[in-house]
Backbone of each chain as ProteinMPNN parsed JSONL, in Angstrom:
{"seq_chain_A": "MKLVKVHVTLKEGVLDPQGKAIQGSLSRLGYDHVQEVRVGKYLELKVEDDQHIEQQIEEMCRTLLANPVIENYEYTVEEGVTS", "coords_chain_A": {"N_chain_A": [[0.92, -1.215, 0.446], [0.387, 1.82, -0.756], [0.883, 6.03, 0.246], [-0.01, 8.427, -1.538], [0.234, 11.665, -1.683], [-1.641, 14.312, -2.105], [-1.199, 17.694, -3.282], [-3.165, 20.491, -4.499], [-3.8, 24.055, -5.895], [-4.266, 26.973, -7.16], [-3.552, 28.114, -9.967], [-1.227, 31.156, -10.349], [-2.759, 34.338, -11.175], [-5.201, 33.488, -10.969], [-8.347, 34.47, -9.649], [-9.359, 34.63, -5.694], [-11.73, 33.473, -3.891], [-12.082, 33.072, -1.961], [-9.968, 32.7, -0.786], [-9.659, 35.46, -0.058], [-11.529, 36.128, 1.089], [-10.607, 35.206, 3.448], [-8.539, 36.387, 4.616], [-10.128, 38.817, 4.723], [-11.423, 37.902, 6.839], [-9.289, 37.477, 8.797], [-8.103, 39.8, 9.935], [-9.58, 40.874, 10.312], [-10.005, 39.95, 13.202], [-7.488, 40.959, 13.988], [-4.885, 40.047, 12.804], [-3.78, 41.778, 10.982], [-1.775, 41.775, 9.061], [-1.416, 39.36, 7.822], [-1.049, 39.49, 4.472], [-1.484, 38.297, 2.391], [-4.29, 35.23, 1.135], [-3.852, 32.263, -0.213], [-5.887, 29.471, -0.75], [-6.065, 25.826, -1.19], [-6.493, 22.339, -2.06], [-5.882, 19.5, -0.192], [-4.962, 16.351, 0.208], [-4.826, 13.361, 0.373], [-3.797, 9.993, -0.658], [-4.64, 6.095, -0.814], [-3.515, 3.824, -1.869], [-3.139, 0.906, -3.415], [-0.249, -0.998, -4.121], [1.028, -0.274, -7.272], [3.413, -0.738, -10.456], [2.446, 1.144, -12.162], [1.918, 3.356, -11.013], [2.922, 6.039, -11.326], [2.466, 6.957, -13.474], [-1.063, 7.465, -13.396], [-1.821, 8.211, -10.873], [-1.205, 10.755, -12.108], [-3.268, 10.517, -14.378], [-4.976, 10.336, -12.421], [-5.034, 13.061, -11.147], [-5.788, 14.991, -13.45], [-7.792, 14.277, -14.559], [-9.849, 14.389, -12.792], [-8.665, 15.232, -9.95], [-7.896, 17.663, -10.544], [-8.505, 21.028, -11.744], [-7.084, 21.637, -14.432], [-6.985, 24.25, -15.792], [-7.085, 25.829, -14.306], [-5.991, 24.831, -12.174], [-3.187, 23.723, -10.046], [-0.853, 21.066, -9.268], [0.665, 18.699, -7.463], [1.916, 16.279, -6.319], [3.223, 13.288, -4.152], [4.944, 10.447, -3.781], [4.195, 7.901, -0.816], [6.254, 5.233, 0.62], [5.178, 2.34, 2.253], [2.862, 1.806, 3.691], [0.208, 0.463, 6.064], [-2.473, -0.947, 5.632]], "CA_chain_A": [[0.047, -0.122, -0.154], [1.788, 3.712, -0.992], [0.44, 7.077, 0.81], [0.182, 10.201, -2.282], [-0.727, 13.357, -1.129], [-1.49, 15.355, -3.872], [-1.476, 19.588, -3.651], [-4.254, 21.553, -5.793], [-3.37, 24.525, -5.87], [-4.712, 27.538, -7.695], [-2.59, 28.623, -10.575], [-1.055, 32.752, -9.84], [-2.855, 35.264, -11.818], [-6.4, 33.062, -10.637], [-8.922, 35.067, -8.1], [-9.121, 33.252, -4.969], [-12.175, 34.387, -3.067], [-12.577, 32.244, -0.789], [-9.129, 32.899, 0.076], [-9.965, 37.05, 0.113], [-12.048, 36.086, 2.68], [-9.864, 34.08, 5.151], [-8.128, 37.246, 4.452], [-10.743, 39.154, 5.476], [-11.854, 37.466, 8.662], [-7.674, 37.581, 10.407], [-7.739, 40.875, 9.36], [-11.119, 41.45, 11.268], [-9.667, 39.38, 14.407], [-6.909, 41.351, 14.4], [-4.061, 39.538, 12.091], [-3.666, 42.093, 9.539], [-0.677, 41.713, 9.172], [-1.698, 38.799, 6.9], [-0.828, 40.305, 2.852], [-2.416, 37.268, 1.431], [-4.42, 34.263, 1.655], [-4.71, 31.81, -1.065], [-6.864, 28.001, -0.791], [-5.775, 25.043, -2.409], [-6.662, 21.355, -1.795], [-4.396, 18.455, -0.179], [-6.036, 15.184, -0.53], [-4.691, 11.888, 1.061], [-4.739, 8.331, -1.305], [-3.662, 4.789, 0.137], [-3.038, 2.896, -2.983], [-2.275, -0.608, -3.454], [1.01, -1.121, -5.091], [1.354, -1.086, -9.336], [4.145, -1.177, -11.553], [2.338, 2.114, -13.461], [1.06, 4.475, -9.647], [2.655, 6.832, -11.039], [1.075, 7.75, -13.935], [-2.036, 6.631, -13.164], [-1.711, 9.093, -10.758], [-1.341, 11.758, -12.791], [-4.167, 10.924, -15.036], [-6.124, 11.264, -12.368], [-4.895, 14.426, -11.454], [-5.882, 15.209, -14.144], [-9.247, 13.885, -15.233], [-10.958, 14.225, -11.976], [-8.387, 15.489, -9.128], [-7.64, 19.428, -10.111], [-8.787, 21.419, -13.024], [-6.013, 22.111, -15.374], [-7.304, 25.232, -16.529], [-7.146, 26.913, -13.387], [-5.616, 24.819, -10.958], [-2.126, 23.096, -10.159], [-1.166, 19.956, -8.721], [1.969, 18.127, -7.004], [1.96, 14.592, -5.279], [4.173, 12.541, -3.346], [3.822, 8.589, -3.037], [5.24, 7.663, -0.548], [5.938, 3.989, 0.643], [4.972, 1.163, 3.059], [1.029, 2.743, 4.845], [-0.737, -0.387, 6.736], [-4.408, -0.132, 6.092]], "C_chain_A": [[1.092, 1.576, -0.468], [0.444, 4.213, -0.798], [0.127, 8.298, 0.028], [-0.372, 10.856, -1.827], [-0.446, 13.952, -2.501], [-2.191, 16.66, -2.993], [-2.495, 19.655, -4.77], [-3.229, 22.856, -5.276], [-3.816, 25.158, -7.167], [-4.132, 28.237, -8.69], [-2.595, 30.383, -10.455], [-1.94, 33.411, -10.916], [-5.049, 34.599, -11.327], [-7.733, 33.887, -9.799], [-8.767, 33.808, -7.681], [-10.352, 33.554, -4.007], [-12.589, 33.426, -1.752], [-10.799, 32.56, 0.451], [-8.649, 34.644, 0.478], [-11.194, 36.929, 1.267], [-12.168, 35.35, 3.427], [-9.219, 35.486, 4.826], [-8.895, 38.318, 5.055], [-11.407, 39.748, 7.213], [-10.506, 37.718, 9.164], [-8.133, 39.226, 10.502], [-9.219, 41.573, 10.336], [-10.421, 41.01, 13.049], [-8.309, 40.265, 14.514], [-5.828, 41.087, 14.149], [-3.924, 40.556, 10.746], [-2.131, 42.725, 8.612], [-0.198, 40.295, 8.104], [-1.879, 39.776, 5.783], [-1.548, 39.635, 1.809], [-2.914, 36.406, 1.592], [-4.373, 33.668, 0.433], [-5.294, 29.737, -0.009], [-6.786, 27.005, -1.295], [-6.041, 24.338, -1.491], [-5.197, 20.166, -1.324], [-5.452, 17.445, 0.514], [-4.386, 14.032, 0.303], [-5.187, 10.237, 0.066], [-4.865, 7.06, -0.852], [-3.932, 3.953, -1.016], [-2.707, 1.907, -3.12], [-1.521, -0.68, -4.515], [0.645, -1.496, -6.265], [2.352, -0.005, -9.584], [4.107, 0.473, -11.747], [1.796, 3.277, -12.158], [1.592, 6.069, -10.5], [2.33, 8.039, -12.276], [-0.554, 7.629, -14.077], [-2.632, 7.623, -11.972], [-1.77, 10.321, -11.105], [-2.327, 11.723, -13.955], [-5.054, 11.089, -13.938], [-6.466, 12.022, -11.518], [-5.441, 15.295, -12.248], [-7.603, 15.867, -14.431], [-9.87, 14.605, -14.083], [-10.619, 15.351, -10.852], [-8.228, 17.006, -8.94], [-8.244, 19.84, -11.687], [-7.375, 22.38, -13.714], [-5.4, 23.722, -16.032], [-6.585, 25.814, -16.072], [-6.453, 26.569, -12.459], [-3.98, 23.533, -11.21], [-2.325, 22.218, -9.841], [0.483, 19.51, -8.848], [1.615, 17.138, -6.107], [3.827, 14.394, -5.707], [3.425, 11.623, -3.161], [5.252, 8.357, -2.247], [5.028, 5.939, 0.148], [5.423, 2.713, 1.842], [2.985, 1.488, 4.296], [0.815, 0.943, 4.859], [-1.936, 0.478, 6.423], [-4.86, -0.407, 6.941]], "O_chain_A": [[2.235, 2.0, -0.297], [-0.629, 3.719, -1.143], [-0.041, 9.314, 0.703], [-1.552, 10.717, -1.504], [0.388, 14.032, -3.403], [-3.225, 16.69, -2.325], [-2.545, 18.924, -5.76], [-2.241, 22.768, -4.547], [-3.872, 24.475, -8.19], [-4.115, 29.411, -8.32], [-3.672, 30.978, -10.457], [-1.751, 32.738, -11.93], [-5.982, 35.393, -11.446], [-7.79, 33.125, -8.835], [-8.448, 32.726, -8.174], [-9.867, 34.046, -2.988], [-13.432, 33.412, -0.854], [-10.592, 32.601, 1.664], [-7.642, 34.993, 1.094], [-11.519, 37.752, 2.123], [-13.125, 34.842, 4.012], [-10.348, 35.962, 4.716], [-8.329, 38.846, 6.013], [-11.641, 40.676, 7.987], [-10.576, 38.328, 10.231], [-8.568, 39.556, 11.605], [-9.484, 42.679, 10.807], [-10.438, 41.851, 13.948], [-8.004, 40.15, 15.701], [-5.075, 41.618, 14.966], [-3.967, 40.096, 9.605], [-1.76, 43.666, 7.911], [0.945, 40.126, 7.678], [-2.637, 40.739, 5.903], [-2.048, 40.067, 0.771], [-2.305, 35.922, 2.545], [-4.871, 34.423, -0.403], [-4.965, 29.22, 1.058], [-7.597, 26.975, -2.221], [-6.047, 24.749, -0.33], [-4.078, 20.029, -1.818], [-6.462, 17.714, 1.165], [-3.218, 14.321, 0.563], [-6.249, 9.615, 0.038], [-5.768, 7.227, -0.032], [-4.933, 3.261, -0.831], [-1.5, 1.854, -2.886], [-1.91, -0.49, -5.667], [0.115, -2.571, -6.548], [2.323, 1.161, -9.19], [5.117, 1.165, -11.617], [1.14, 4.194, -12.652], [0.902, 7.083, -10.396], [2.09, 9.246, -12.227], [-1.044, 7.781, -15.196], [-3.836, 7.874, -12.025], [-2.426, 11.08, -10.391], [-2.379, 12.756, -14.623], [-5.978, 11.877, -14.137], [-7.584, 12.071, -11.005], [-5.621, 16.434, -11.816], [-8.226, 16.928, -14.487], [-10.523, 15.584, -14.445], [-11.448, 16.21, -10.551], [-8.319, 17.617, -7.875], [-8.381, 19.027, -12.602], [-6.933, 23.494, -13.433], [-4.333, 24.177, -16.444], [-5.622, 26.362, -16.609], [-6.056, 27.446, -11.692], [-3.773, 22.786, -12.166], [-3.497, 21.841, -9.803], [1.285, 19.751, -9.75], [0.949, 17.397, -5.105], [4.754, 14.731, -6.444], [2.266, 11.484, -2.771], [6.45, 8.451, -2.511], [3.909, 5.428, 0.203], [6.483, 2.165, 1.541], [2.477, 1.231, 5.387], [1.164, 0.229, 3.919], [-2.318, 1.628, 6.638], [-5.968, 0.046, 7.225]]}, "seq_chain_B": "MKLVKVHVTLKEGVLDPQGKAIQGSLSRLGYDHVQEVRVGKYLELKVEDDQHIEQQIEEMCRTLLANPVIENYEYTVEEGVTS", "coords_chain_B": {"N_chain_B": [[8.738, 39.64, 4.881], [6.43, 36.101, 5.35], [6.459, 32.783, 3.748], [3.645, 31.422, 4.764], [2.82, 27.463, 5.107], [-0.386, 25.483, 5.377], [-1.858, 23.086, 6.416], [-4.558, 21.249, 6.297], [-6.478, 18.935, 8.138], [-8.666, 16.421, 8.505], [-9.289, 14.765, 11.284], [-8.448, 11.467, 12.862], [-11.148, 8.716, 12.994], [-13.11, 10.684, 11.864], [-16.061, 11.367, 9.744], [-15.685, 11.071, 6.216], [-16.545, 12.811, 4.118], [-17.133, 14.057, 1.058], [-14.424, 12.505, 0.222], [-14.741, 10.286, -0.051], [-16.396, 10.522, -2.372], [-14.821, 10.934, -4.017], [-13.439, 9.348, -4.015], [-15.488, 7.33, -5.309], [-15.651, 8.412, -7.342], [-13.072, 7.749, -8.975], [-12.908, 5.264, -8.834], [-15.152, 4.623, -10.175], [-14.044, 5.761, -12.711], [-11.927, 3.6, -13.104], [-10.001, 3.298, -11.462], [-9.136, 1.277, -9.262], [-8.601, -0.073, -7.698], [-7.931, 2.481, -5.647], [-7.905, 2.311, -1.958], [-8.682, 4.214, 0.382], [-9.727, 7.412, 0.273], [-8.879, 11.057, 1.8], [-9.822, 13.951, 2.387], [-8.374, 16.937, 2.84], [-7.202, 20.567, 3.483], [-6.029, 23.0, 2.077], [-3.788, 26.448, 3.034], [-2.252, 29.178, 1.734], [-0.424, 31.089, 2.887], [0.705, 34.546, 3.094], [2.476, 36.952, 4.83], [3.333, 39.146, 6.949], [6.688, 39.973, 8.518], [7.57, 39.012, 11.617], [7.83, 38.994, 15.71], [6.714, 37.407, 16.81], [4.894, 35.932, 14.769], [5.333, 32.596, 14.564], [3.504, 31.98, 17.48], [1.188, 33.682, 16.845], [-0.035, 32.059, 14.41], [-0.551, 29.657, 14.847], [-2.695, 30.481, 17.019], [-4.158, 31.925, 14.995], [-5.011, 29.415, 12.892], [-5.957, 27.739, 15.455], [-8.098, 29.422, 15.951], [-9.586, 29.509, 13.925], [-9.2, 29.242, 11.351], [-8.819, 25.925, 11.276], [-11.15, 23.634, 12.231], [-10.635, 22.848, 15.47], [-11.718, 20.276, 17.326], [-12.713, 18.451, 15.857], [-11.109, 18.447, 13.43], [-6.798, 18.398, 12.479], [-3.821, 20.19, 12.476], [-1.568, 21.84, 10.722], [1.654, 23.565, 10.035], [4.246, 25.524, 8.606], [6.722, 27.904, 8.626], [8.414, 29.771, 6.191], [11.105, 31.664, 5.02], [11.681, 35.305, 3.19], [9.852, 35.425, 0.569], [9.173, 38.03, -1.372], [7.114, 40.306, -1.745]], "CA_chain_B": [[7.589, 38.339, 4.241], [7.047, 34.834, 4.706], [5.452, 32.448, 3.846], [3.288, 30.061, 5.982], [1.955, 27.223, 4.091], [-0.66, 25.69, 6.659], [-2.217, 21.75, 6.461], [-6.281, 21.435, 7.459], [-6.915, 17.553, 7.647], [-9.791, 15.956, 8.841], [-9.132, 13.776, 12.315], [-8.876, 9.496, 11.972], [-12.176, 8.366, 13.179], [-14.408, 11.647, 11.758], [-16.597, 10.99, 8.319], [-15.472, 12.342, 5.549], [-18.041, 12.671, 2.875], [-16.176, 14.509, 0.331], [-13.398, 11.779, -0.267], [-15.945, 9.048, 0.235], [-17.384, 10.783, -3.138], [-13.76, 11.226, -4.697], [-13.354, 7.26, -4.214], [-16.333, 6.483, -5.455], [-15.496, 8.066, -8.57], [-12.338, 7.234, -9.362], [-13.742, 3.882, -9.052], [-16.162, 4.185, -11.172], [-13.519, 5.907, -13.824], [-11.23, 2.71, -13.327], [-9.219, 3.271, -10.744], [-10.496, 0.495, -8.51], [-6.864, 0.546, -6.14], [-7.748, 3.707, -4.672], [-8.195, 2.109, -1.372], [-8.994, 4.98, 0.351], [-9.437, 8.959, -0.113], [-9.192, 11.741, 2.547], [-9.372, 15.302, 2.242], [-8.305, 17.922, 3.627], [-7.379, 22.186, 2.798], [-4.034, 24.162, 1.811], [-3.961, 27.325, 2.845], [-0.629, 29.603, 1.811], [-0.299, 33.066, 3.901], [2.003, 35.481, 3.097], [2.674, 37.679, 6.364], [5.235, 40.6, 7.392], [7.797, 39.121, 9.269], [7.014, 39.499, 13.237], [8.806, 38.746, 16.156], [5.793, 36.074, 18.002], [4.847, 35.426, 14.14], [4.436, 31.116, 14.99], [2.554, 32.176, 18.075], [-0.146, 34.641, 16.281], [-0.437, 31.585, 13.352], [-1.16, 29.023, 16.253], [-4.168, 30.988, 17.462], [-4.952, 32.105, 13.938], [-5.539, 28.189, 12.75], [-7.415, 27.708, 16.574], [-9.58, 30.514, 15.988], [-10.39, 30.092, 12.429], [-8.236, 27.795, 9.403], [-8.918, 24.795, 11.444], [-11.655, 23.658, 14.036], [-9.748, 21.946, 16.224], [-12.768, 19.761, 17.794], [-12.491, 17.552, 14.246], [-8.941, 18.751, 12.466], [-5.924, 18.429, 13.035], [-3.814, 21.344, 11.559], [0.553, 21.885, 10.722], [2.018, 24.937, 10.024], [5.497, 25.472, 8.21], [7.495, 29.074, 7.645], [9.829, 30.058, 4.657], [11.703, 32.568, 4.904], [12.459, 35.17, 1.811], [9.139, 35.543, -0.247], [8.425, 38.892, -2.188], [5.681, 40.13, -2.23]], "C_chain_B": [[7.98, 37.518, 4.688], [6.517, 34.987, 4.276], [5.014, 31.115, 4.314], [2.194, 28.959, 5.187], [1.79, 26.206, 5.619], [-1.046, 23.971, 5.978], [-3.083, 21.481, 7.669], [-5.739, 19.78, 6.903], [-7.478, 17.314, 8.879], [-9.674, 14.903, 11.043], [-9.377, 12.377, 12.201], [-9.815, 9.716, 13.093], [-13.862, 9.491, 12.583], [-14.46, 11.332, 9.98], [-15.394, 11.608, 7.486], [-16.016, 11.589, 4.129], [-17.312, 13.033, 1.337], [-15.257, 13.33, -0.184], [-14.448, 10.569, -0.341], [-16.469, 8.953, -1.603], [-15.928, 10.383, -3.999], [-13.657, 9.801, -5.043], [-14.42, 6.833, -4.748], [-16.213, 7.254, -7.016], [-14.807, 7.628, -9.315], [-12.136, 6.116, -10.299], [-14.476, 3.952, -9.841], [-15.283, 4.22, -12.881], [-12.605, 4.662, -14.594], [-10.025, 1.98, -12.609], [-9.479, 2.759, -9.502], [-9.301, 0.762, -7.277], [-6.965, 1.418, -5.376], [-8.697, 3.147, -3.241], [-8.804, 3.322, -0.49], [-8.802, 6.683, 0.202], [-9.777, 10.246, 1.198], [-8.907, 13.359, 1.488], [-9.334, 16.096, 2.816], [-8.113, 19.763, 2.938], [-6.035, 22.567, 3.045], [-4.399, 24.903, 1.898], [-2.329, 27.906, 2.956], [-0.906, 30.948, 2.09], [0.748, 33.524, 3.675], [1.473, 36.917, 3.713], [3.919, 38.514, 6.7], [5.565, 39.613, 8.613], [7.353, 39.725, 10.648], [7.281, 38.739, 13.651], [8.337, 36.908, 16.512], [4.494, 35.957, 15.832], [4.287, 33.402, 14.741], [3.371, 31.138, 16.087], [0.908, 32.482, 17.357], [-0.219, 33.339, 15.027], [-0.762, 30.694, 13.76], [-2.487, 29.499, 16.632], [-4.669, 31.787, 16.156], [-5.733, 30.666, 13.234], [-6.753, 27.368, 13.911], [-8.275, 28.206, 16.249], [-10.166, 30.621, 14.298], [-10.007, 29.397, 11.026], [-9.227, 26.148, 9.895], [-9.86, 24.705, 12.242], [-11.204, 22.802, 14.667], [-10.33, 20.869, 16.808], [-12.742, 18.323, 16.43], [-11.324, 17.643, 12.997], [-7.997, 19.321, 13.256], [-5.164, 19.722, 11.789], [-1.535, 21.297, 11.586], [0.412, 22.766, 9.444], [3.912, 24.586, 9.672], [6.442, 27.417, 7.63], [8.314, 29.059, 6.779], [9.934, 31.59, 5.285], [11.776, 33.662, 2.991], [11.383, 35.505, 1.435], [9.282, 37.153, -0.921], [7.564, 38.863, -2.437], [5.233, 40.242, -3.039]], "O_chain_B": [[9.191, 37.354, 4.834], [5.902, 36.006, 3.961], [5.64, 30.054, 4.317], [1.094, 29.297, 4.751], [2.619, 25.988, 6.502], [-0.409, 23.686, 4.963], [-2.941, 21.432, 8.891], [-5.059, 19.429, 5.938], [-7.107, 17.722, 9.98], [-10.769, 14.716, 11.574], [-10.347, 11.974, 11.559], [-9.615, 10.544, 13.982], [-15.06, 9.267, 12.755], [-13.531, 11.146, 9.193], [-14.481, 12.343, 7.862], [-15.949, 10.535, 3.497], [-17.011, 12.103, 0.589], [-15.453, 13.214, -1.394], [-14.547, 10.245, -1.525], [-16.812, 7.906, -2.153], [-16.045, 9.378, -4.7], [-13.777, 9.265, -6.145], [-14.424, 5.603, -4.714], [-16.731, 6.611, -7.929], [-15.249, 7.085, -10.328], [-11.696, 5.889, -11.426], [-14.465, 2.912, -10.5], [-15.462, 3.462, -13.834], [-12.434, 4.501, -15.802], [-9.395, 0.939, -12.794], [-9.968, 3.475, -8.629], [-9.237, 1.543, -6.327], [-6.26, 1.423, -4.367], [-9.907, 3.374, -3.206], [-9.963, 3.37, -0.903], [-7.668, 7.124, 0.017], [-10.958, 10.346, 1.532], [-8.24, 13.685, 0.506], [-10.299, 16.273, 3.56], [-8.838, 20.138, 2.016], [-5.243, 22.441, 3.979], [-5.433, 25.048, 1.246], [-1.448, 27.507, 3.717], [-1.606, 31.727, 1.444], [1.79, 32.971, 4.024], [0.57, 37.677, 3.363], [5.14, 38.367, 6.645], [4.923, 38.837, 9.319], [6.827, 40.836, 10.722], [7.317, 37.661, 13.059], [8.953, 35.842, 16.518], [3.272, 35.924, 15.976], [3.178, 33.082, 15.17], [2.357, 30.471, 15.881], [-0.113, 31.794, 17.356], [-0.801, 34.007, 14.173], [-1.712, 30.358, 13.053], [-3.416, 28.704, 16.487], [-5.743, 32.36, 16.338], [-6.944, 30.74, 13.029], [-7.79, 26.756, 13.658], [-9.361, 27.633, 16.172], [-10.863, 31.453, 13.717], [-10.6, 29.184, 9.969], [-9.994, 25.493, 9.189], [-9.82, 25.525, 13.159], [-11.492, 21.679, 14.254], [-9.422, 20.06, 17.001], [-12.787, 17.155, 16.814], [-10.963, 16.977, 12.027], [-8.021, 20.158, 14.158], [-5.642, 20.079, 10.712], [-0.671, 20.823, 12.322], [-0.322, 22.807, 8.457], [4.633, 23.761, 10.232], [6.611, 27.846, 6.489], [9.033, 28.065, 6.684], [9.116, 32.342, 5.814], [11.877, 33.092, 1.905], [11.339, 36.574, 2.045], [10.417, 37.227, -0.448], [6.941, 38.019, -3.082], [4.026, 40.01, -3.114]]}, "name": "protein", "num_of_chains": 2, "seq": "MKLVKVHVTLKEGVLDPQGKAIQGSLSRLGYDHVQEVRVGKYLELKVEDDQHIEQQIEEMCRTLLANPVIENYEYTVEEGVTSMKLVKVHVTLKEGVLDPQGKAIQGSLSRLGYDHVQEVRVGKYLELKVEDDQHIEQQIEEMCRTLLANPVIENYEYTVEEGVTS"}
């Protein structure tokens, strides 16, 4: 079993209203030295061992986990997770 | 300026319907060797330099960014981001 960690983030230049809202809330709470907030997704997948795992993760990211038009994705594959 | 990277994840034992839905979709797309999907948030904050930054990030996580009852959070503070 492998543990795959995927980060999905908005591309630079894409507006992030959720991040803006969080920044506004932080500012109202007194944390006004926070200049920018960007929000992304973080996914952890437990995947059975497979020799094509990297290629499959790449496909999953492109087709379902991220929207490649507006989002970037990065992943790492870690060994030896016990289910 | 510092770059703070925050990971917010559901605690173990807390149900993750979004993760379940993604796993179901992956399975229908043919990726049925994915055993489990857990979805979390990933936030990037640009914060002005401050000597109490770690303490403030800790407070922000507890009060706004995460729900400590059902979520765990982790963060790293990186140096030298140009705004």
